[in-house]
C-alpha positions as CSV (number, residue, x, y, z in Angstrom):
1,M,-52.1,-2.4,-10.9
2,P,-52.1,-5.0,-13.8
3,L,-51.4,-8.5,-12.7
4,A,-48.3,-8.7,-14.9
5,N,-46.7,-5.7,-13.2
6,R,-47.5,-7.2,-9.8
7,A,-45.8,-10.4,-10.8
8,L,-42.7,-8.6,-12.1
9,I,-42.4,-6.6,-8.8
10,F,-42.7,-9.8,-6.8
11,V,-40.0,-11.5,-8.9
12,L,-37.6,-8.6,-8.5
13,A,-38.3,-8.4,-4.7
14,C,-37.5,-12.1,-4.4
15,A,-34.4,-11.7,-6.4
16,F,-33.2,-8.8,-4.2
17,A,-34.0,-10.8,-1.0
18,A,-32.1,-13.8,-2.3
19,A,-29.1,-11.8,-3.3
20,S,-29.1,-10.0,0.1
21,A,-29.3,-13.3,1.9
22,D,-26.2,-14.5,0.2
23,E,-24.1,-11.6,1.3
24,P,-22.6,-11.2,4.8
25,A,-24.2,-8.7,7.1
26,V,-20.7,-7.9,8.4
27,E,-18.1,-7.4,5.7
28,G,-15.3,-4.9,5.0
29,R,-16.0,-3.1,1.8
30,A,-13.2,-0.6,1.1
31,L,-12.6,1.7,-1.8
32,W,-9.2,3.3,-2.7
33,I,-9.7,7.0,-3.7
34,P,-6.6,8.3,-5.4
35,A,-5.2,11.8,-5.0
36,W,-6.2,13.0,-8.5
37,E,-9.9,12.5,-7.5
38,L,-9.6,15.0,-4.6
39,G,-8.8,18.2,-6.5
40,S,-11.8,20.2,-5.4
41,P,-14.4,20.3,-2.6
42,A,-17.0,19.1,-5.1
43,A,-14.8,16.2,-6.2
44,V,-14.2,15.1,-2.5
45,R,-18.0,15.2,-1.8
46,R,-18.8,13.3,-4.9
47,A,-16.3,10.5,-4.1
48,I,-17.6,10.1,-0.5
49,V,-21.3,10.2,-1.6
50,Q,-20.7,7.6,-4.4
51,A,-18.7,5.4,-2.1
52,A,-21.7,5.3,0.3
53,E,-24.3,5.0,-2.4
54,Y,-22.5,2.0,-3.9
55,R,-22.5,0.3,-0.5
56,F,-18.9,0.6,0.6
57,N,-18.2,1.2,4.3
58,T,-14.6,2.2,4.3
59,V,-12.5,4.6,2.1
60,F,-8.8,4.8,1.8
61,L,-8.2,8.5,0.9
62,Q,-4.8,9.2,-0.7
63,V,-3.5,12.1,1.3
64,R,0.2,11.6,0.6
65,Y,0.7,10.9,-3.1
66,R,4.5,11.2,-3.6
67,G,6.1,13.2,-0.9
68,D,3.3,15.8,-1.0
69,A,0.3,16.8,1.2
70,L,-3.4,16.7,0.5
71,Y,-4.0,17.9,4.0
72,R,-2.4,20.6,6.2
73,P,1.0,19.6,7.7
74,N,1.4,20.6,11.4
75,R,-2.2,21.8,11.3
76,Y,-2.6,22.1,15.1
77,V,0.2,20.1,16.7
78,S,3.7,20.3,15.5
79,H,5.4,17.6,17.6
80,Y,6.4,15.7,14.4
81,E,8.4,17.5,11.7
82,N,6.5,17.7,8.4
83,P,7.8,20.1,5.8
84,E,6.1,18.4,2.9
85,P,4.7,20.8,0.2
86,R,1.0,21.1,-0.9
87,S,0.2,18.6,-3.6
88,I,0.1,19.6,-7.2
89,H,-3.3,17.9,-7.3
90,L,-4.6,20.9,-5.4
91,K,-3.3,23.5,-7.8
92,G,-5.6,26.4,-8.1
93,Q,-7.6,25.6,-5.0
94,P,-7.8,28.0,-2.0
95,A,-5.1,27.6,0.6
96,D,-7.7,26.6,3.2
97,F,-9.1,23.7,1.2
98,D,-8.2,20.6,3.1
99,P,-9.3,17.4,1.3
100,L,-8.7,15.1,4.4
101,E,-10.7,17.3,6.8
102,L,-13.6,17.6,4.3
103,A,-13.6,13.8,3.7
104,L,-13.7,13.2,7.4
105,E,-16.7,15.5,7.7
106,E,-18.5,13.9,4.8
107,G,-17.5,10.4,5.9
108,R,-19.2,10.9,9.3
109,R,-22.3,12.2,7.6
110,W,-22.5,9.2,5.3
111,G,-21.4,6.5,7.8
112,L,-18.0,5.8,6.2
113,A,-14.8,5.0,8.0
114,V,-12.1,7.2,6.5
115,H,-8.5,6.0,6.5
116,A,-5.5,8.2,5.5
117,W,-3.8,6.4,2.6
118,V,-0.1,7.3,2.5
119,V,2.6,6.2,0.0
120,C,5.7,5.5,2.0
121,F,8.9,5.1,0.0
122,E,8.1,5.8,-3.7
123,I,8.7,9.5,-3.7
124,T,8.2,10.9,-7.3
125,G,5.4,10.0,-9.7
126,G,6.6,10.5,-13.2
127,F,8.0,14.1,-12.9
128,A,10.8,15.8,-11.0
129,P,9.3,17.8,-8.1
130,K,10.0,21.6,-8.3
131,D,9.1,22.7,-4.8
132,E,12.2,23.3,-2.8
133,N,10.6,21.7,0.3
134,H,10.1,18.4,-1.5
135,V,12.3,15.8,0.2
136,V,14.2,14.9,-2.9
137,N,15.3,18.5,-3.3
138,R,16.4,18.7,0.3
139,H,18.0,15.3,0.5
140,L,19.0,13.9,-2.9
141,E,21.4,11.5,-1.1
142,W,18.4,9.7,0.2
143,V,17.2,8.6,-3.2
144,A,17.7,4.9,-3.9
145,C,20.5,3.7,-6.2
146,D,21.0,0.5,-8.2
147,R,23.8,-2.0,-7.6
148,R,26.3,0.1,-9.6
149,G,25.5,3.2,-7.5
150,K,23.4,4.9,-10.2
151,R,20.7,7.0,-8.6
152,M,17.0,6.6,-9.7
153,P,16.0,9.4,-12.0
154,L,13.7,11.9,-10.3
155,G,11.7,12.4,-13.5
156,H,10.6,8.8,-13.5
157,R,9.4,6.9,-10.4
158,A,12.1,7.4,-7.8
159,W,12.2,5.9,-4.3
160,L,13.8,6.8,-1.1
161,D,16.1,4.1,0.3
162,P,14.5,2.5,3.4
163,G,18.0,1.3,4.4
164,I,18.9,4.9,5.4
165,P,17.8,5.4,9.0
166,E,17.1,9.1,8.4
167,V,14.7,8.1,5.6
168,R,12.7,5.9,8.0
169,D,12.7,8.7,10.6
170,Y,11.6,11.3,8.2
171,T,8.8,9.2,6.7
172,A,7.6,8.1,10.1
173,S,7.5,11.7,11.3
174,V,5.3,12.8,8.3
175,L,2.9,10.0,8.9
176,L,2.6,10.5,12.6
177,D,2.0,14.2,12.0
178,I,-1.1,13.2,10.1
179,V,-2.2,11.0,13.0
180,S,-1.6,13.8,15.5
181,N,-3.7,16.3,13.7
182,Y,-6.7,14.4,12.3
183,E,-9.2,12.1,13.8
184,I,-8.8,9.5,11.2
185,D,-10.2,6.0,11.5
186,G,-7.1,4.3,10.1
187,L,-3.6,4.8,8.6
188,H,-3.1,2.9,5.4
189,L,0.5,2.2,4.4
190,D,1.2,1.8,0.7
191,Y,4.6,1.1,-1.0
192,V,5.9,0.1,2.4
193,R,8.7,-2.0,0.9
194,Y,11.7,-1.9,-1.3
195,E,11.2,-1.2,-5.0
196,G,12.9,-4.6,-5.7
197,P,16.1,-6.5,-5.4
198,D,18.0,-4.3,-7.9
199,M,17.4,-1.1,-6.0
200,G,18.3,0.1,-2.5
201,Y,22.1,0.5,-2.8
202,A,22.5,4.1,-1.9
203,P,26.0,4.6,-0.5
204,V,24.6,5.7,2.9
205,A,22.5,2.5,3.1
206,V,25.4,0.2,2.0
207,S,27.6,1.8,4.6
208,E,24.9,1.4,7.3
209,F,24.7,-2.3,6.5
210,W,28.5,-2.7,6.8
211,V,28.5,-0.9,10.2
212,R,25.7,-3.1,11.4
213,T,27.1,-6.4,10.2
214,G,30.7,-6.0,9.0
215,L,29.6,-7.5,5.6
216,E,29.6,-6.2,2.1
217,A,26.2,-5.8,0.3
218,E,25.9,-8.9,-1.7
219,P,22.5,-9.1,-3.6
220,G,22.1,-12.8,-3.2
221,A,23.2,-13.0,0.4
222,E,20.5,-13.8,3.0
223,E,22.2,-11.5,5.5
224,W,21.6,-8.6,3.1
225,R,17.9,-9.6,2.4
226,S,17.2,-10.2,6.0
227,W,18.6,-6.7,6.9
228,R,16.4,-5.1,4.3
229,R,13.3,-6.9,5.6
230,E,14.1,-5.8,9.1
231,N,14.4,-2.2,8.0
232,I,10.8,-2.3,6.6
233,T,9.5,-4.2,9.7
234,E,11.2,-1.8,12.1
235,F,9.6,1.1,10.2
236,V,6.1,-0.4,10.4
237,D,6.6,-1.2,14.1
238,R,7.6,2.3,15.0
239,V,4.7,3.9,13.1
240,Q,2.1,1.6,14.6
241,R,3.5,2.0,18.2
242,E,3.6,5.8,18.1
243,A,0.3,6.0,16.2
244,R,-1.5,3.9,18.8
245,E,-0.1,6.1,21.6
246,I,-1.7,9.1,19.9
247,N,-4.9,7.3,18.9
248,P,-5.5,3.9,20.6
249,D,-8.4,3.1,18.3
250,I,-6.7,3.7,15.0
251,V,-6.6,0.8,12.5
252,I,-3.2,0.2,11.0
253,S,-3.3,-1.4,7.5
254,A,-0.9,-2.1,4.7
255,A,-1.3,-2.8,0.9
256,V,0.9,-5.7,0.2
257,F,1.9,-8.0,-2.6
258,A,-0.4,-11.0,-2.7
259,D,2.4,-13.4,-3.4
260,R,3.3,-13.5,0.3
261,A,6.3,-15.9,0.2
262,G,7.7,-14.8,-3.2
263,A,7.3,-11.3,-4.5
264,A,6.5,-9.8,-1.0
265,Y,9.0,-11.6,1.2
266,E,11.9,-12.3,-1.2
267,R,11.8,-9.4,-3.7
268,A,10.2,-6.5,-1.8
269,C,11.3,-7.5,1.7
270,Q,7.8,-7.1,2.8
271,D,7.3,-9.6,5.6
272,W,3.6,-8.9,6.1
273,G,2.8,-12.4,7.5
274,R,5.0,-11.4,10.5
275,W,3.4,-8.0,10.8
276,L,0.0,-9.7,11.2
277,A,1.3,-12.4,13.5
278,E,2.9,-9.9,15.8
279,G,0.0,-7.4,15.7
280,L,2.1,-4.7,14.0
281,I,-0.8,-4.2,11.5
282,D,-4.5,-4.8,12.1
283,L,-5.4,-5.4,8.5
284,A,-3.5,-6.6,5.4
285,L,-4.7,-5.9,1.9
286,P,-3.1,-8.4,-0.5
287,M,-3.3,-6.8,-3.9
288,A,-4.8,-9.8,-5.9
289,Y,-5.1,-7.9,-9.1
290,S,-5.4,-10.9,-11.3
291,L,-8.6,-11.0,-13.4
292,D,-8.9,-14.7,-12.8
293,A,-11.3,-15.6,-9.9
294,G,-9.4,-18.8,-9.2
295,T,-6.1,-17.0,-8.7
296,I,-7.8,-14.4,-6.5
297,G,-9.3,-17.1,-4.4
298,R,-6.0,-19.0,-3.9
299,Q,-4.2,-15.8,-3.0
300,T,-6.9,-14.9,-0.5
301,A,-6.9,-18.3,1.1
302,D,-3.1,-18.1,1.6
303,A,-3.5,-14.7,3.2
304,V,-6.3,-15.9,5.5
305,A,-4.2,-18.9,6.6
306,H,-1.5,-16.5,7.7
307,A,-3.7,-13.7,9.1
308,G,-2.7,-14.5,12.7
309,R,-4.3,-11.9,14.9
310,G,-5.3,-9.6,12.0
311,M,-7.8,-9.2,9.3
312,I,-7.7,-9.6,5.5
313,Y,-9.4,-7.5,2.9
314,T,-8.4,-8.7,-0.5
315,G,-7.6,-6.0,-3.0
316,I,-9.2,-6.5,-6.4
317,A,-8.8,-4.5,-9.6
318,L,-11.6,-3.2,-11.8
319,R,-9.5,-3.4,-15.0
320,R,-6.4,-5.0,-16.6
321,Y,-3.8,-2.2,-16.1
322,T,-1.3,-3.6,-18.6
323,D,-3.2,-3.0,-21.8
324,G,-5.3,0.1,-21.2
325,S,-8.5,-1.9,-21.4
326,K,-11.9,-0.6,-20.1
327,P,-13.2,-1.5,-16.7
328,L,-14.7,-4.9,-16.2
329,E,-18.4,-5.6,-16.4
330,P,-20.1,-5.6,-12.9
331,A,-20.9,-9.3,-13.2
332,A,-17.1,-10.1,-13.5
333,V,-16.3,-7.9,-10.5
334,R,-19.0,-9.7,-8.5
335,S,-17.5,-13.1,-9.3
336,H,-14.2,-11.8,-7.9
337,I,-15.9,-10.6,-4.8
338,E,-17.5,-14.0,-4.4
339,A,-14.1,-15.7,-4.7
340,V,-12.8,-13.5,-1.9
341,R,-15.8,-14.4,0.3
342,A,-15.5,-18.1,-0.4
343,A,-11.8,-18.0,0.7
344,G,-12.8,-16.6,4.1
345,A,-11.5,-13.0,3.9
346,D,-12.9,-10.4,6.3
347,G,-13.6,-8.1,3.4
348,V,-12.8,-6.8,-0.1
349,A,-11.0,-3.6,-1.2
350,V,-11.7,-2.2,-4.7
351,F,-9.0,-0.4,-6.8
352,S,-10.0,2.2,-7.6
353,Y,-12.6,4.9,-7.4
354,S,-11.5,6.3,-10.8
355,D,-12.5,3.0,-12.4
356,L,-15.6,2.7,-10.3
357,R,-16.7,6.2,-11.5
358,E,-16.2,5.2,-15.1
359,M,-18.4,2.1,-14.5
360,I,-21.0,4.4,-12.9
361,L,-21.0,6.7,-15.9
362,S,-21.5,3.6,-18.1
363,G,-24.7,2.8,-16.2
364,M,-23.7,0.6,-13.2
365,T,-26.3,0.7,-10.4
366,P,-25.6,0.5,-6.6
367,G,-26.9,-3.1,-6.5
368,D,-24.6,-4.4,-9.2
369,L,-21.7,-5.0,-6.9
370,F,-23.3,-5.3,-3.4
371,A,-27.0,-6.2,-3.0
372,A,-27.3,-4.5,0.4
373,P,-25.3,-2.4,2.8
374,A,-23.0,-4.2,5.3
375,E,-21.5,-3.3,8.6
376,G,-17.7,-3.2,8.7
377,P,-15.9,-5.6,11.0
378,E,-16.1,-4.4,14.6
379,G,-18.8,-2.0,13.6
380,E,-16.6,0.0,11.2
381,G,-18.5,1.9,8.6
382,R,-22.1,1.5,7.5
């Protein structure tokens, strides 16, 4: 071998060793895989293989998109009611195609922890569901209203109102059915909050508040906001308690607003600092989707300071979603990962596989984000 080639190989080997030495041997590396990437067996296998190849150790597989199922409801055990229809993302596929079961099989083969990612209270995704079994077609009265009592349009992005006890019961039942029927590593709660301060005034919810407190629903009143926060916390608590009874080893996680004291606590009634402190969730994923490493670092540091008994995987974005721009360059993503590490998080979560796949098609290699594989905390994943 020519001396120049030997020298080049030596330099590259040293660079890889140095990069690997800078990375933690134990680090959560999660990848969100959305429902539209699970439309066929080949697509599921590709997503799992590429997650492993690109050195992730955990995947969040979106199996409840908007009140639909990318799995088989009441597959074996039917203790929990779950009438949700098969997802439109599986249109044209055989009835026995089960993306969640296939992902679990492939995840075990490739050493990945597979968590069921479920959207909780946002219930339509830009179109009005036609299936008669969809919850909005069975219980229109559960759809959230604004302060004037106007119901959210089903053809846009409608939410169920978490202030209605039956909404919380129904949603918990669906989630617990998944836990009962699949050996998932974790249950990942998304949109586990109110849409915002201007929604959540369904007549049933307002009446429930009056029965509980004797007060009128005043948007600026702390009693109203506190009651709403308690509704979400009560839901999370119930789900985690019953899920752990079914599977004591399950990891309960939640995607949360990174602005803990502002957008999360005040606007969305998402008291995730309390959830961590009281052990209601094991893992919080603050969605630090800024493209500024400094902001990502500050939001991560705040989350770490309030992690209590739990773990923090900071969620980072691979593109700016407000302007339709292309995914970031790998070097920019690495700088965001480094900011998360420097702030002391237990791991990082990447949104999403769709953008990662676009980066792969543009020539990104496995070592561009992570120089070497890592074990997940407590041995989870590769």
